[in-house]
N, C-alpha and C positions, 0 to 999 in steps of 0.2 A: 393835945389829943393824939392818941395812937392812930396812925393811918390805917385805913381798911385795906386788907390784902386784896390784890387783883391779879388777874391772869398775867403770867410772865411767859413770853415765847421761850420754848424749851431749848436746852442744849441738845444738838443733834449729832450722833456719832457718825464719823466718816467710815465708809465701807473699805475694808482692807482684805488682803489675801492671807495674811499671817498676823499673829498676835505680837504686839510689841513686848520686848523683854527688858528686864532690869528692875532694880528695887523701887524705882519711882512710880511703878504702875500697880493699880489694883484691878482685879478682874471679877466680873459678875456674870452669872448665867443670864441669857436672854431668852425669854419665852415668846411664843407666837401669840401676842395679844394686842391690845390697844394701848398706846401711850396715853397716860391720864395725868391730869393735875388736880389734886384735891385741895380745895380752898375752904377753910373755915373762918368765918368772921362773926363772932358772937354766937347767936343761936342758929345762924344760917350756914349750911354746908353745901357746896356746889362741886360738881365734877365737870372738867373741861377736857376736850380732846387736844391732840397735839396742835391742831390749827386754831384752837381757841373757841370751838363750838361747845356751848353749854348743853350737856346731855343729862343733867340732873333729873329731869322729869321722866327719863326712860329707866332710871335705876333707883326708884324711890325706896325699895326695901333695903338695898345696899346703903343708900344715903342715911337711912334711919339707924342702921347698925354703926356706921362710921361716926355718927353724931356724938358717940360716947367718948370721943377723943378728949383727954383731960387738959385741954388748953383753951384759952379764950379765942386765939386766932393762930392760923398757921397756913403754910403752903407746902404741900408734899408732892414731889415728883415720883411717878411710879408707872406701873403697867397693870392694866385691867385684864384679868384672865377669868376663865370659866371652868368650873369643876365638872368633869365627866365621870364621876364615880371613883374609879381607881386611878385616874390620872388627870392632869391639867390639859384642857383641850387647846383649841386654836381659835383664830379669829371667827371661824364659822360657828364654833361652839358658843361664842359670845352672842352672835346674831340669833342663834336658835334660842338661847336662854332668854334673851330680851323679848323675842317674838312670841315665846310661849308664856310670857309673864312670870318667868322664873329667874328674875335678876338676883334672887337670894342665892343662886348658884355662883354668882360672880364675886370676885374679891380683888383687892388691890395689893400688889407687891410693891412696897415702898423702898426706893433706893436713894432718895435725896430729900433734904429739908432745906427749903429756901428762906422761909420766914417762920418765926415762932414768937408769939405773944409780943408783937411789936418790934422785934429785932430782925433786921435784914441780915441773913447769914451768908449771902452770896459771895462776899469778899473773903470768907474763911476758906482754908484749904478743904478739899473734899473729905479727907479723913476726919477732920473736926466736925464737919456737917453730918457725916455718917454716924459718928459717935453720939452726937446730939439726937439724931433720929432713933438710933438704937435705944438710948435711954428713955426717950419719950414713949416708944411703942412697948417697952418693957413694963411700963406702968399702966398701959392702956388696956391690955387683955381683951382685944377685939379680934375674934377669929377671922373676920373678913379683911383684916389689915395686917400684913406680914412684912417683916424687915428682910431686905435682901443683903446678906452679909458679903463683904468683899473677901477675895482670895488673893494670896500673894503668888501662888504657883499657877500661872495661867495655863501652862501646858497640861498639867494634871486636870484642871477644871475642864478644859476643852475636851479632853478624852472622855471624861464622865458625862458631860453634856451631850456629846455625840452618841455615846452608847445609849443614852436615854431618849434619843430622837428629838431633842430640843433644838431650837433655832440656832443658837450660837452663843458667843461670849462677847461682852462689851468690856473693853479695857479703858481705864480712866487714870489720868495723872493724879496721884494722891495729893499733891501740893497745889493743884489748880483751883482757882475760884470758879464759881458757876457763871458761865457766860452764855447768853442766848446765841443760837445759830450753830453753824458747822465750822468749828475752829481747829479741829485736829487734836483736841485735848481728850476727846472720847473717840475710841476706835472700835468698830464692830466687825467681827469675823463670823461668817455663817458656816454651819456644819454641812458637809457634803451629803450626808444621809438625809438631813432635813431638806436640802435643796432638791434632791431627787424626788422625795415624797411630795414636796410642794409643787414641783413641775407636773407630776402626775395628777395631783388634785386639780390644778388649773386646766389641764387637758380635758378632764371630765366635764368641766363647766363650759369649755369652749367647743365641745363637739355639738354639731347641729342635731336638733331633734328630728327623728325619722318622720318624713312626710312634710316637714316645714319647708316653705319656699323661701 
């Protein structure tokens, strides 16, 4: 009997000040969203946060759309983001969309495939897992589920991401297996422009309300 997929503690990128270099690294854009794990087991599809909290019931419209995945079972690692018309928003955009009952504005950016139809892919090199994920999503045609393609030129990607005001870049060892926790095989560098905007955003929320004691 094929085992039922279950939540897997995610691989966590280590924060760094500069991108690693060399042919052994792949680089991906990092958006300001929620880390998400999509698990499909037969007719049931569930969404979990980085800490393993089941948030399926808060995203029922999105879950319905994702149910069209053409596999019996899978585990996909990705990022939950929200659409704000002409751009992808931030974590506050996700909160607003869910609070307004508009989780149809949310989507998943998929960057890793951990299980697929009974096969545990975690021991495979990252590049092989990403190729399998790309092939799967190419046959799915689900607008709410997009593939995050890797880039070899991390410096060029970082410049583009910074100009767009995105959070940063995650660099990953192309030959590494998927291992839970923070092990140094994934490295995250944040853009200065995003950091400044993020600081200002938090200052607004930290200012006391006039007249409050």
